[in-house]
py3Dmol code that shows the C-alpha trace and the ligand (Angstrom):
import py3Dmol

protein = """\
ATOM      1  CA  MET A   1     -15.708  -5.368 -27.318  1.00  0.00           C
ATOM      2  CA  SER A   2     -17.606  -8.535 -28.118  1.00  0.00           C
ATOM      3  CA  ALA A   3     -17.964 -11.212 -25.364  1.00  0.00           C
ATOM      4  CA  THR A   4     -18.755  -9.984 -21.824  1.00  0.00           C
ATOM      5  CA  ALA A   5     -15.667  -9.790 -19.645  1.00  0.00           C
ATOM      6  CA  LYS A   6     -16.287 -10.186 -15.875  1.00  0.00           C
ATOM      7  CA  ARG A   7     -13.814  -8.781 -13.342  1.00  0.00           C
ATOM      8  CA  LYS A   8     -13.993  -9.284  -9.589  1.00  0.00           C
ATOM      9  CA  VAL A   9     -13.123  -6.153  -7.641  1.00  0.00           C
ATOM     10  CA  LEU A  10     -12.654  -6.436  -3.857  1.00  0.00           C
ATOM     11  CA  LEU A  11     -13.264  -3.311  -1.819  1.00  0.00           C
ATOM     12  CA  MET A  12     -11.687  -3.700   1.635  1.00  0.00           C
ATOM     13  CA  GLY A  13     -10.470  -1.652   4.572  1.00  0.00           C
ATOM     14  CA  LYS A  14     -11.360  -0.856   8.186  1.00  0.00           C
ATOM     15  CA  SER A  15     -14.905   0.069   9.123  1.00  0.00           C
ATOM     16  CA  GLY A  16     -15.658   3.754   8.471  1.00  0.00           C
ATOM     17  CA  SER A  17     -12.748   4.293   6.075  1.00  0.00           C
ATOM     18  CA  GLY A  18     -15.162   5.198   3.262  1.00  0.00           C
ATOM     19  CA  LYS A  19     -15.574   2.146   1.022  1.00  0.00           C
ATOM     20  CA  THR A  20     -19.352   2.297   0.574  1.00  0.00           C
ATOM     21  CA  SER A  21     -19.189   6.082   0.268  1.00  0.00           C
ATOM     22  CA  MET A  22     -16.802   5.839  -2.701  1.00  0.00           C
ATOM     23  CA  ARG A  23     -18.833   3.168  -4.406  1.00  0.00           C
ATOM     24  CA  SER A  24     -22.038   5.247  -3.957  1.00  0.00           C
ATOM     25  CA  VAL A  25     -20.454   8.451  -5.282  1.00  0.00           C
ATOM     26  CA  ILE A  26     -18.930   6.782  -8.338  1.00  0.00           C
ATOM     27  CA  PHE A  27     -21.640   4.272  -9.307  1.00  0.00           C
ATOM     28  CA  GLN A  28     -24.862   5.479  -7.705  1.00  0.00           C
ATOM     29  CA  ASN A  29     -24.687   9.245  -8.221  1.00  0.00           C
ATOM     30  CA  TYR A  30     -24.572  10.015  -4.487  1.00  0.00           C
ATOM     31  CA  SER A  31     -23.172  13.377  -3.510  1.00  0.00           C
ATOM     32  CA  ALA A  32     -20.455  13.372  -0.775  1.00  0.00           C
ATOM     33  CA  ARG A  33     -23.049  14.804   1.604  1.00  0.00           C
ATOM     34  CA  ASP A  34     -25.486  11.931   0.919  1.00  0.00           C
ATOM     35  CA  THR A  35     -22.925   9.392   2.188  1.00  0.00           C
ATOM     36  CA  ARG A  36     -23.424  10.604   5.761  1.00  0.00           C
ATOM     37  CA  ARG A  37     -26.657   8.579   5.727  1.00  0.00           C
ATOM     38  CA  LEU A  38     -24.925   5.289   4.994  1.00  0.00           C
ATOM     39  CA  GLY A  39     -24.865   2.602   7.659  1.00  0.00           C
ATOM     40  CA  ALA A  40     -22.093   0.060   8.227  1.00  0.00           C
ATOM     41  CA  THR A  41     -21.922  -2.751   5.661  1.00  0.00           C
ATOM     42  CA  ILE A  42     -22.865  -6.108   7.084  1.00  0.00           C
ATOM     43  CA  ASP A  43     -20.613  -8.906   5.772  1.00  0.00           C
ATOM     44  CA  VAL A  44     -20.144  -8.596   1.988  1.00  0.00           C
ATOM     45  CA  GLU A  45     -22.411  -6.577  -0.313  1.00  0.00           C
ATOM     46  CA  GLN A  46     -22.057  -7.702  -3.889  1.00  0.00           C
ATOM     47  CA  SER A  47     -23.132  -5.662  -6.888  1.00  0.00           C
ATOM     48  CA  ALA A  48     -22.564  -5.980 -10.610  1.00  0.00           C
ATOM     49  CA  VAL A  49     -21.854  -2.824 -12.602  1.00  0.00           C
ATOM     50  CA  ARG A  50     -22.003  -2.977 -16.385  1.00  0.00           C
ATOM     51  CA  PHE A  51     -19.273  -0.835 -17.813  1.00  0.00           C
ATOM     52  CA  LEU A  52     -18.846   0.150 -21.477  1.00  0.00           C
ATOM     53  CA  GLY A  53     -21.522  -2.334 -22.525  1.00  0.00           C
ATOM     54  CA  SER A  54     -19.647  -5.571 -22.144  1.00  0.00           C
ATOM     55  CA  LEU A  55     -17.341  -5.232 -19.131  1.00  0.00           C
ATOM     56  CA  VAL A  56     -19.030  -6.330 -15.900  1.00  0.00           C
ATOM     57  CA  LEU A  57     -17.409  -5.295 -12.611  1.00  0.00           C
ATOM     58  CA  ASN A  58     -18.402  -7.600  -9.803  1.00  0.00           C
ATOM     59  CA  LEU A  59     -17.882  -5.311  -6.828  1.00  0.00           C
ATOM     60  CA  TRP A  60     -17.499  -7.028  -3.429  1.00  0.00           C
ATOM     61  CA  ASP A  61     -17.833  -4.306  -0.801  1.00  0.00           C
ATOM     62  CA  CYS A  62     -16.528  -6.114   2.322  1.00  0.00           C
ATOM     63  CA  GLY A  63     -17.799  -4.626   5.609  1.00  0.00           C
ATOM     64  CA  GLY A  64     -14.754  -3.634   7.652  1.00  0.00           C
ATOM     65  CA  GLN A  65     -15.757  -4.380  11.239  1.00  0.00           C
ATOM     66  CA  ASN A  66     -13.151  -6.603  12.911  1.00  0.00           C
ATOM     67  CA  ALA A  67     -15.475  -9.608  13.313  1.00  0.00           C
ATOM     68  CA  PHE A  68     -16.199  -9.633   9.568  1.00  0.00           C
ATOM     69  CA  VAL A  69     -12.540  -9.205   8.595  1.00  0.00           C
ATOM     70  CA  ASP A  70     -11.487 -12.058  10.896  1.00  0.00           C
ATOM     71  CA  ASN A  71     -14.035 -14.235   9.115  1.00  0.00           C
ATOM     72  CA  TYR A  72     -12.777 -13.216   5.621  1.00  0.00           C
ATOM     73  CA  LEU A  73      -9.326 -14.324   6.715  1.00  0.00           C
ATOM     74  CA  THR A  74     -10.474 -17.712   8.032  1.00  0.00           C
ATOM     75  CA  ALA A  75     -13.765 -19.363   7.078  1.00  0.00           C
ATOM     76  CA  GLN A  76     -14.409 -17.275   3.950  1.00  0.00           C
ATOM     77  CA  LYS A  77     -10.787 -17.020   2.780  1.00  0.00           C
ATOM     78  CA  ASP A  78     -11.070 -19.226  -0.301  1.00  0.00           C
ATOM     79  CA  THR A  79     -14.285 -17.575  -1.483  1.00  0.00           C
ATOM     80  CA  ILE A  80     -13.298 -13.974  -0.896  1.00  0.00           C
ATOM     81  CA  PHE A  81      -9.771 -14.047  -2.295  1.00  0.00           C
ATOM     82  CA  ALA A  82     -10.207 -16.353  -5.289  1.00  0.00           C
ATOM     83  CA  ASN A  83     -10.225 -14.974  -8.862  1.00  0.00           C
ATOM     84  CA  VAL A  84      -9.729 -11.360  -7.829  1.00  0.00           C
ATOM     85  CA  ALA A  85      -8.772  -8.937 -10.654  1.00  0.00           C
ATOM     86  CA  VAL A  86      -8.279  -5.925  -8.372  1.00  0.00           C
ATOM     87  CA  LEU A  87      -8.160  -5.265  -4.658  1.00  0.00           C
ATOM     88  CA  ILE A  88      -9.005  -1.695  -3.679  1.00  0.00           C
ATOM     89  CA  TYR A  89      -7.910  -1.249  -0.075  1.00  0.00           C
ATOM     90  CA  VAL A  90      -9.080   1.894   1.702  1.00  0.00           C
ATOM     91  CA  PHE A  91      -7.296   3.449   4.687  1.00  0.00           C
ATOM     92  CA  ASP A  92      -8.554   6.385   6.754  1.00  0.00           C
ATOM     93  CA  ILE A  93      -5.750   8.934   7.051  1.00  0.00           C
ATOM     94  CA  THR A  94      -7.179  10.190  10.315  1.00  0.00           C
ATOM     95  CA  SER A  95      -7.035   6.772  11.987  1.00  0.00           C
ATOM     96  CA  THR A  96      -5.343   6.752  15.364  1.00  0.00           C
ATOM     97  CA  GLU A  97      -4.703   3.003  15.175  1.00  0.00           C
ATOM     98  CA  TRP A  98      -2.264   2.907  12.305  1.00  0.00           C
ATOM     99  CA  GLU A  99      -0.296  -0.092  13.545  1.00  0.00           C
ATOM    100  CA  ASN A 100      -3.426  -2.102  13.925  1.00  0.00           C
ATOM    101  CA  ASP A 101      -4.635  -0.964  10.479  1.00  0.00           C
ATOM    102  CA  VAL A 102      -1.441  -2.063   8.740  1.00  0.00           C
ATOM    103  CA  ARG A 103      -1.425  -5.425  10.556  1.00  0.00           C
ATOM    104  CA  TYR A 104      -4.865  -6.187   9.036  1.00  0.00           C
ATOM    105  CA  PHE A 105      -3.665  -4.911   5.650  1.00  0.00           C
ATOM    106  CA  GLU A 106      -0.684  -7.307   5.814  1.00  0.00           C
ATOM    107  CA  GLU A 107      -2.912 -10.275   6.529  1.00  0.00           C
ATOM    108  CA  ILE A 108      -5.256  -9.341   3.692  1.00  0.00           C
ATOM    109  CA  ILE A 109      -2.507  -8.754   1.182  1.00  0.00           C
ATOM    110  CA  SER A 110      -0.951 -12.136   2.068  1.00  0.00           C
ATOM    111  CA  ALA A 111      -4.306 -13.896   1.594  1.00  0.00           C
ATOM    112  CA  LEU A 112      -4.724 -12.146  -1.781  1.00  0.00           C
ATOM    113  CA  ARG A 113      -1.231 -12.932  -3.038  1.00  0.00           C
ATOM    114  CA  GLU A 114      -1.755 -16.614  -2.061  1.00  0.00           C
ATOM    115  CA  ASN A 115      -5.107 -16.935  -3.875  1.00  0.00           C
ATOM    116  CA  SER A 116      -4.993 -14.422  -6.727  1.00  0.00           C
ATOM    117  CA  SER A 117      -1.325 -13.882  -7.389  1.00  0.00           C
ATOM    118  CA  ASP A 118      -1.668 -11.594 -10.379  1.00  0.00           C
ATOM    119  CA  ALA A 119      -4.397  -9.277  -8.925  1.00  0.00           C
ATOM    120  CA  GLY A 120      -3.589  -5.543  -9.040  1.00  0.00           C
ATOM    121  CA  VAL A 121      -3.674  -3.697  -5.691  1.00  0.00           C
ATOM    122  CA  TRP A 122      -4.834  -0.088  -5.345  1.00  0.00           C
ATOM    123  CA  VAL A 123      -4.424   1.458  -1.913  1.00  0.00           C
ATOM    124  CA  LEU A 124      -6.506   4.557  -1.385  1.00  0.00           C
ATOM    125  CA  ILE A 125      -5.581   6.701   1.616  1.00  0.00           C
ATOM    126  CA  ASN A 126      -8.917   8.374   2.137  1.00  0.00           C
ATOM    127  CA  LYS A 127     -10.375  11.400   3.958  1.00  0.00           C
ATOM    128  CA  MET A 128      -7.453  13.560   2.844  1.00  0.00           C
ATOM    129  CA  ASP A 129      -9.813  16.586   3.041  1.00  0.00           C
ATOM    130  CA  LEU A 130      -9.565  16.282   6.864  1.00  0.00           C
ATOM    131  CA  VAL A 131      -5.763  16.603   7.041  1.00  0.00           C
ATOM    132  CA  ASP A 132      -4.683  18.605   3.963  1.00  0.00           C
ATOM    133  CA  LYS A 133      -5.027  21.991   5.644  1.00  0.00           C
ATOM    134  CA  GLU A 134      -2.725  21.186   8.568  1.00  0.00           C
ATOM    135  CA  ASP A 135      -0.319  19.120   6.479  1.00  0.00           C
ATOM    136  CA  PRO A 136      -0.098  20.818   3.054  1.00  0.00           C
ATOM    137  CA  LYS A 137       3.093  18.920   2.114  1.00  0.00           C
ATOM    138  CA  ARG A 138       1.304  15.656   2.699  1.00  0.00           C
ATOM    139  CA  LYS A 139       4.113  14.284   4.908  1.00  0.00           C
ATOM    140  CA  LYS A 140       1.692  12.009   6.716  1.00  0.00           C
ATOM    141  CA  TYR A 141       0.426  10.582   3.392  1.00  0.00           C
ATOM    142  CA  ALA A 142       4.028  10.045   2.208  1.00  0.00           C
ATOM    143  CA  GLU A 143       4.955   8.168   5.431  1.00  0.00           C
ATOM    144  CA  ARG A 144       1.885   6.014   5.372  1.00  0.00           C
ATOM    145  CA  SER A 145       2.200   5.137   1.714  1.00  0.00           C
ATOM    146  CA  GLU A 146       5.868   4.166   2.328  1.00  0.00           C
ATOM    147  CA  ASP A 147       4.772   1.804   5.118  1.00  0.00           C
ATOM    148  CA  ILE A 148       2.258   0.220   2.766  1.00  0.00           C
ATOM    149  CA  VAL A 149       4.762  -0.308  -0.030  1.00  0.00           C
ATOM    150  CA  LYS A 150       7.190  -1.898   2.447  1.00  0.00           C
ATOM    151  CA  ILE A 151       4.522  -4.338   3.607  1.00  0.00           C
ATOM    152  CA  ASP A 152       3.757  -5.390   0.062  1.00  0.00           C
ATOM    153  CA  GLU A 153       7.478  -5.879  -0.621  1.00  0.00           C
ATOM    154  CA  ARG A 154       7.845  -8.006   2.529  1.00  0.00           C
ATOM    155  CA  VAL A 155       4.870 -10.193   1.536  1.00  0.00           C
ATOM    156  CA  ARG A 156       6.337 -10.606  -1.942  1.00  0.00           C
ATOM    157  CA  SER A 157       9.765 -11.636  -0.652  1.00  0.00           C
ATOM    158  CA  GLU A 158       8.211 -14.117   1.809  1.00  0.00           C
ATOM    159  CA  MET A 159       6.386 -15.634  -1.134  1.00  0.00           C
ATOM    160  CA  SER A 160       9.516 -15.615  -3.344  1.00  0.00           C
ATOM    161  CA  ASP A 161       7.806 -13.468  -5.928  1.00  0.00           C
ATOM    162  CA  ASP A 162       8.680 -14.587  -9.453  1.00  0.00           C
ATOM    163  CA  GLY A 163       7.708 -11.223 -10.931  1.00  0.00           C
ATOM    164  CA  ARG A 164       4.209 -12.348 -12.012  1.00  0.00           C
ATOM    165  CA  ARG A 165       2.431 -10.840  -9.061  1.00  0.00           C
ATOM    166  CA  GLY A 166       0.345  -7.707  -9.754  1.00  0.00           C
ATOM    167  CA  GLY A 167       1.698  -4.323  -8.673  1.00  0.00           C
ATOM    168  CA  LEU A 168       0.587  -1.984  -5.903  1.00  0.00           C
ATOM    169  CA  ARG A 169      -0.370   1.682  -6.442  1.00  0.00           C
ATOM    170  CA  CYS A 170      -1.205   4.243  -3.794  1.00  0.00           C
ATOM    171  CA  PHE A 171      -3.486   7.283  -4.133  1.00  0.00           C
ATOM    172  CA  PRO A 172      -4.542  10.066  -1.738  1.00  0.00           C
ATOM    173  CA  THR A 173      -8.337  10.421  -1.987  1.00  0.00           C
ATOM    174  CA  SER A 174     -11.350  12.256  -0.674  1.00  0.00           C
ATOM    175  CA  ILE A 175     -14.956  11.819  -1.601  1.00  0.00           C
ATOM    176  CA  TRP A 176     -15.186  15.663  -1.437  1.00  0.00           C
ATOM    177  CA  ASP A 177     -12.996  16.373  -4.417  1.00  0.00           C
ATOM    178  CA  GLU A 178     -11.837  15.064  -7.792  1.00  0.00           C
ATOM    179  CA  SER A 179      -9.079  12.877  -6.316  1.00  0.00           C
ATOM    180  CA  LEU A 180     -11.593  10.063  -6.043  1.00  0.00           C
ATOM    181  CA  TYR A 181     -12.093  10.076  -9.834  1.00  0.00           C
ATOM    182  CA  LYS A 182      -8.357   9.962 -10.474  1.00  0.00           C
ATOM    183  CA  ALA A 183      -7.924   6.849  -8.317  1.00  0.00           C
ATOM    184  CA  TRP A 184     -10.967   5.012  -9.716  1.00  0.00           C
ATOM    185  CA  SER A 185     -10.207   5.952 -13.353  1.00  0.00           C
ATOM    186  CA  SER A 186      -6.755   4.472 -12.819  1.00  0.00           C
ATOM    187  CA  VAL A 187      -8.321   1.172 -11.643  1.00  0.00           C
ATOM    188  CA  ILE A 188     -10.914   0.984 -14.396  1.00  0.00           C
ATOM    189  CA  HIS A 189      -8.416   1.856 -17.127  1.00  0.00           C
ATOM    190  CA  THR A 190      -6.463  -1.338 -16.423  1.00  0.00           C
ATOM    191  CA  LEU A 191      -9.588  -3.560 -16.520  1.00  0.00           C
ATOM    192  CA  ILE A 192     -10.859  -2.578 -19.975  1.00  0.00           C
ATOM    193  CA  PRO A 193      -9.854  -5.398 -22.326  1.00  0.00           C
ATOM    194  CA  ASN A 194      -9.482  -3.424 -25.605  1.00  0.00           C
ATOM    195  CA  ILE A 195      -7.960  -0.269 -24.141  1.00  0.00           C
ATOM    196  CA  ASN A 196      -5.233  -0.026 -26.801  1.00  0.00           C
ATOM    197  CA  LEU A 197      -7.789   0.010 -29.575  1.00  0.00           C
ATOM    198  CA  ILE A 198      -9.810   2.751 -27.836  1.00  0.00           C
ATOM    199  CA  THR A 199      -6.585   4.774 -27.438  1.00  0.00           C
ATOM    200  CA  ALA A 200      -5.733   4.313 -31.102  1.00  0.00           C
ATOM    201  CA  HIS A 201      -9.214   5.567 -32.142  1.00  0.00           C
ATOM    202  CA  LEU A 202      -8.886   8.585 -29.916  1.00  0.00           C
ATOM    203  CA  THR A 203      -5.480   9.410 -31.293  1.00  0.00           C
ATOM    204  CA  TYR A 204      -6.849   9.173 -34.848  1.00  0.00           C
ATOM    205  CA  LEU A 205      -9.798  11.452 -33.970  1.00  0.00           C
ATOM    206  CA  ARG A 206      -7.477  13.943 -32.329  1.00  0.00           C
ATOM    207  CA  ASP A 207      -5.233  14.018 -35.396  1.00  0.00           C
ATOM    208  CA  ILE A 208      -8.024  14.583 -37.961  1.00  0.00           C
ATOM    209  CA  CYS A 209      -9.413  17.384 -35.727  1.00  0.00           C
ATOM    210  CA  MET A 210      -5.912  18.934 -35.501  1.00  0.00           C
ATOM    211  CA  ALA A 211      -6.545  18.988 -31.726  1.00  0.00           C
ATOM    212  CA  VAL A 212      -4.352  18.818 -28.601  1.00  0.00           C
ATOM    213  CA  GLU A 213      -6.159  15.864 -27.174  1.00  0.00           C
ATOM    214  CA  ALA A 214      -9.246  13.677 -27.289  1.00  0.00           C
ATOM    215  CA  VAL A 215     -10.422  12.054 -24.074  1.00  0.00           C
ATOM    216  CA  ALA A 216     -13.034   9.306 -23.614  1.00  0.00           C
ATOM    217  CA  PHE A 217     -15.276   9.177 -20.504  1.00  0.00           C
ATOM    218  CA  GLU A 218     -17.621   6.392 -19.490  1.00  0.00           C
ATOM    219  CA  ALA A 219     -21.150   7.815 -19.914  1.00  0.00           C
ATOM    220  CA  GLU A 220     -22.653   6.898 -16.488  1.00  0.00           C
ATOM    221  CA  THR A 221     -19.787   7.332 -14.035  1.00  0.00           C
ATOM    222  CA  PHE A 222     -17.825   9.877 -16.103  1.00  0.00           C
ATOM    223  CA  LEU A 223     -14.611   8.056 -15.183  1.00  0.00           C
ATOM    224  CA  VAL A 224     -11.827   8.600 -17.728  1.00  0.00           C
ATOM    225  CA  ILE A 225     -11.371   5.563 -19.935  1.00  0.00           C
ATOM    226  CA  SER A 226      -8.495   6.679 -22.085  1.00  0.00           C
ATOM    227  CA  LYS A 227      -6.886   9.604 -23.881  1.00  0.00           C
ATOM    228  CA  SER A 228      -5.226  10.155 -27.214  1.00  0.00           C
ATOM    229  CA  GLY A 229      -1.455   9.982 -27.663  1.00  0.00           C
ATOM    230  CA  SER A 230       0.471   8.886 -24.594  1.00  0.00           C
ATOM    231  CA  PRO A 231      -0.783   6.855 -21.584  1.00  0.00           C
ATOM    232  CA  LEU A 232      -3.099   8.537 -19.033  1.00  0.00           C
ATOM    233  CA  ASP A 233      -0.466   9.191 -16.370  1.00  0.00           C
ATOM    234  CA  SER A 234       2.441   9.726 -18.725  1.00  0.00           C
ATOM    235  CA  ASN A 235       5.309  12.085 -17.947  1.00  0.00           C
ATOM    236  CA  GLU A 236       6.707  14.746 -20.293  1.00  0.00           C
ATOM    237  CA  ALA A 237       9.208  12.377 -21.910  1.00  0.00           C
ATOM    238  CA  GLU A 238       6.454   9.939 -22.970  1.00  0.00           C
ATOM    239  CA  LEU A 239       4.282  12.508 -24.841  1.00  0.00           C
ATOM    240  CA  ASP A 240       3.836  11.886 -28.559  1.00  0.00           C
ATOM    241  CA  ASP A 241       4.823  14.448 -31.289  1.00  0.00           C
ATOM    242  CA  GLN A 242       1.405  16.152 -31.446  1.00  0.00           C
ATOM    243  CA  GLU A 243       1.182  16.528 -27.654  1.00  0.00           C
ATOM    244  CA  THR A 244       4.685  18.002 -27.552  1.00  0.00           C
ATOM    245  CA  ARG A 245       3.902  20.392 -30.422  1.00  0.00           C
ATOM    246  CA  TYR A 246       0.837  21.752 -28.623  1.00  0.00           C
ATOM    247  CA  GLY A 247       2.478  21.873 -25.213  1.00  0.00           C
ATOM    248  CA  ALA A 248       0.214  19.267 -23.573  1.00  0.00           C
ATOM    249  CA  GLY A 249       2.949  18.715 -20.966  1.00  0.00           C
ATOM    250  CA  SER A 250       2.160  22.133 -19.452  1.00  0.00           C
ATOM    251  CA  LEU A 251      -1.546  21.349 -18.938  1.00  0.00           C
ATOM    252  CA  SER A 252      -2.805  20.625 -15.450  1.00  0.00           C
ATOM    253  CA  LYS A 253      -2.167  17.052 -14.335  1.00  0.00           C
ATOM    254  CA  HIS A 254      -5.632  17.045 -12.687  1.00  0.00           C
ATOM    255  CA  ARG A 255      -7.596  18.108 -15.726  1.00  0.00           C
ATOM    256  CA  PHE A 256      -9.273  14.723 -16.420  1.00  0.00           C
ATOM    257  CA  GLU A 257     -10.619  14.067 -12.944  1.00  0.00           C
ATOM    258  CA  LYS A 258     -11.697  17.701 -12.599  1.00  0.00           C
ATOM    259  CA  ILE A 259     -13.765  17.321 -15.770  1.00  0.00           C
ATOM    260  CA  SER A 260     -15.275  14.093 -14.436  1.00  0.00           C
ATOM    261  CA  GLU A 261     -16.335  15.828 -11.211  1.00  0.00           C
ATOM    262  CA  ILE A 262     -17.641  18.988 -12.909  1.00  0.00           C
ATOM    263  CA  ILE A 263     -19.687  17.155 -15.562  1.00  0.00           C
ATOM    264  CA  LYS A 264     -21.150  14.802 -13.054  1.00  0.00           C
ATOM    265  CA  GLY A 265     -22.188  17.681 -10.859  1.00  0.00           C
ATOM    266  CA  PHE A 266     -23.581  19.617 -13.806  1.00  0.00           C
ATOM    267  CA  ARG A 267     -25.531  16.585 -15.043  1.00  0.00           C
ATOM    268  CA  LYS A 268     -27.095  16.174 -11.582  1.00  0.00           C
ATOM    269  CA  THR A 269     -28.168  19.840 -11.635  1.00  0.00           C
ATOM    270  CA  CYS A 270     -29.715  19.290 -15.084  1.00  0.00           C
ATOM    271  CA  GLN A 271     -31.627  16.249 -13.737  1.00  0.00           C
ATOM    272  CA  ARG A 272     -32.928  18.279 -10.817  1.00  0.00           C
ATOM    273  CA  THR A 273     -34.184  21.064 -13.109  1.00  0.00           C
ATOM    274  CA  GLY A 274     -35.671  18.586 -15.617  1.00  0.00           C
ATOM    275  CA  GLU A 275     -33.199  19.433 -18.384  1.00  0.00           C
ATOM    276  CA  SER A 276     -31.424  16.768 -20.399  1.00  0.00           C
ATOM    277  CA  PHE A 277     -27.648  16.887 -20.657  1.00  0.00           C
ATOM    278  CA  THR A 278     -26.441  16.029 -24.165  1.00  0.00           C
ATOM    279  CA  GLY A 279     -22.989  17.660 -24.311  1.00  0.00           C
ATOM    280  CA  PHE A 280     -21.426  21.120 -24.587  1.00  0.00           C
ATOM    281  CA  GLU A 281     -19.052  23.300 -26.581  1.00  0.00           C
ATOM    282  CA  ALA A 282     -17.041  26.288 -25.407  1.00  0.00           C
ATOM    283  CA  LYS A 283     -14.414  28.681 -26.735  1.00  0.00           C
ATOM    284  CA  PHE A 284     -11.697  30.238 -24.563  1.00  0.00           C
ATOM    285  CA  ASP A 285      -9.316  32.590 -26.391  1.00  0.00           C
ATOM    286  CA  ASP A 286      -7.910  30.349 -29.181  1.00  0.00           C
ATOM    287  CA  CYS A 287      -9.064  27.119 -27.501  1.00  0.00           C
ATOM    288  CA  THR A 288     -12.123  25.171 -28.656  1.00  0.00           C
ATOM    289  CA  VAL A 289     -13.625  22.468 -26.423  1.00  0.00           C
ATOM    290  CA  VAL A 290     -16.325  20.059 -27.542  1.00  0.00           C
ATOM    291  CA  LEU A 291     -17.899  17.275 -25.443  1.00  0.00           C
ATOM    292  CA  GLU A 292     -20.297  14.917 -27.242  1.00  0.00           C
ATOM    293  CA  PRO A 293     -21.542  11.344 -26.953  1.00  0.00           C
ATOM    294  CA  LEU A 294     -19.241   8.978 -28.904  1.00  0.00           C
ATOM    295  CA  THR A 295     -20.982   5.656 -28.422  1.00  0.00           C
ATOM    296  CA  GLN A 296     -23.902   4.506 -26.326  1.00  0.00           C
ATOM    297  CA  ASN A 297     -21.586   4.274 -23.290  1.00  0.00           C
ATOM    298  CA  GLN A 298     -18.875   6.846 -23.940  1.00  0.00           C
ATOM    299  CA  PHE A 299     -18.513  10.609 -24.201  1.00  0.00           C
ATOM    300  CA  VAL A 300     -15.544  12.184 -25.963  1.00  0.00           C
ATOM    301  CA  LEU A 301     -13.976  15.499 -25.138  1.00  0.00           C
ATOM    302  CA  VAL A 302     -11.887  17.105 -27.924  1.00  0.00           C
ATOM    303  CA  VAL A 303      -9.695  20.114 -27.100  1.00  0.00           C
ATOM    304  CA  ALA A 304      -8.147  22.138 -29.937  1.00  0.00           C
ATOM    305  CA  ALA A 305      -5.699  25.011 -29.422  1.00  0.00           C
ATOM    306  CA  ASP A 306      -5.296  26.082 -33.030  1.00  0.00           C
ATOM    307  CA  PRO A 307      -7.520  29.121 -33.835  1.00  0.00           C
ATOM    308  CA  ILE A 308      -8.273  27.794 -37.321  1.00  0.00           C
ATOM    309  CA  VAL A 309     -10.082  24.775 -35.825  1.00  0.00           C
ATOM    310  CA  GLU A 310     -13.850  25.469 -35.597  1.00  0.00           C
ATOM    311  CA  SER A 311     -16.148  23.561 -33.301  1.00  0.00           C
ATOM    312  CA  ALA A 312     -18.181  22.519 -36.411  1.00  0.00           C
ATOM    313  CA  LEU A 313     -15.141  20.630 -37.713  1.00  0.00           C
ATOM    314  CA  ILE A 314     -14.770  18.776 -34.408  1.00  0.00           C
ATOM    315  CA  GLN A 315     -18.475  17.964 -34.300  1.00  0.00           C
ATOM    316  CA  TYR A 316     -18.423  16.739 -37.914  1.00  0.00           C
ATOM    317  CA  ASN A 317     -15.527  14.355 -37.136  1.00  0.00           C
ATOM    318  CA  ILE A 318     -17.171  13.132 -33.915  1.00  0.00           C
ATOM    319  CA  TYR A 319     -20.396  12.548 -35.815  1.00  0.00           C
ATOM    320  CA  HIS A 320     -18.584  10.345 -38.397  1.00  0.00           C
ATOM    321  CA  SER A 321     -16.697   8.527 -35.605  1.00  0.00           C
ATOM    322  CA  GLN A 322     -20.051   7.764 -33.931  1.00  0.00           C
ATOM    323  CA  SER A 323     -21.309   5.861 -36.956  1.00  0.00           C
ATOM    324  CA  HIS A 324     -17.954   4.095 -37.317  1.00  0.00           C
ATOM    325  CA  LEU A 325     -17.847   2.989 -33.657  1.00  0.00           C
ATOM    326  CA  ALA A 326     -21.575   2.248 -33.108  1.00  0.00           C
TER     327      ALA A 326
END
"""
ligand_1 = """\
32
GTP
P -18.077 -0.222 6.774
O -19.262 -0.429 5.896
O -18.388 -0.293 8.246
O -16.953 -1.144 6.405
O -17.554 1.280 6.517
P -17.157 1.992 5.122
O -15.677 1.851 4.896
O -18.037 1.502 4.037
O -17.445 3.521 5.471
P -18.604 4.464 4.913
O -18.486 4.572 3.410
O -19.919 3.996 5.459
O -18.163 5.867 5.481
C -18.175 6.211 6.863
C -18.290 7.707 7.009
O -17.106 8.348 6.495
C -19.490 8.350 6.290
O -20.126 9.198 7.208
C -18.870 9.129 5.138
O -19.588 10.344 4.850
C -17.509 9.469 5.710
N -16.461 9.579 4.610
C -16.222 8.708 3.619
N -15.211 9.204 2.834
C -14.878 10.418 3.330
C -13.889 11.396 2.925
O -13.166 11.265 1.951
N -13.834 12.506 3.719
C -14.630 12.714 4.803
N -14.448 13.833 5.472
N -15.545 11.809 5.176
C -15.674 10.686 4.463
"""
view = py3Dmol.view(width=600, height=400)
view.addModel(protein, "pdb")
view.setStyle({"model": 0}, {"cartoon": {"style": "trace"}})
view.addModel(ligand_1, "xyz")
view.setStyle({"model": 1}, {"stick": {}})
view.zoomTo()
view.show()
């Protein structure tokens, strides 16, 4: 990446839905428990997060109390909704005012589509930890996400969408588990300008290591940037030859975000005990796993399932990739 790319990310949703909590867990190393100390956001809190060296995320955390939201939709409309790359809208699954919540969402999505027609929309239905036990099939989530998709479709048809408007994606999240990393990795993945080049490098590294996959993580947040072979959320039919040969389709769909969560937790423990975290390697049966820094702002995880692949081979190839990508 050469020139700095700036992307405006709006974080909106009703007060108490968990916007500032998410931002603090992902970008400021808060634990879920720490977020209980957070107060309500007053108006808009802007912060700039440098990502992968030359991508700057301008995060606009918009306080969700009704008086502020009414102001965003009137006096501040042109400022808030102009030049938006992504809107992340957070709902609280436990809310007892669903009709009111969706009415606000509809107004916000209309204002966004008017001012930033090609912005992507991520809807995070948060606090799933509070309902999952009594609703294991996630019926409530399914119904609420359906309502949201319908609203977006209605707004699009009212605006006679010409197909250029950005899409909408829904994720169930909780700050207490790895689901938060899945949702935010999905957002970030779409904002990185040279993502195809990164994916091609990872695929090359995977192939010379005779590995199942190579995955890149951003060094600070540990969000997944990209993986070798097929796209991040690909289904079985989209896997490339090497992934099919090694049975990557049967691996857990949640493996990337679980690694993000585990490594971030482990790194925090290292910080507390005064140790520095530089990477790790492990062997399980025939599987060899190596996690090492790849560039100043990326870690790479290489997983090999062939017993002839030694961790020294993987480390050797990562070492040579480091000098190539530095
Ligand atoms: P405003 O700033 O008023 O717009 O609110 P906000 O959306 O930023 O909410 P905030 O992040 O301040 O979170 C409110 C409370 O919800 C905090 O006490 C968090 O600990 C809690 N919270 C956030 N996310 C979750 C979650 O996924 N599960 C649970 N159980 N609690 C959460």
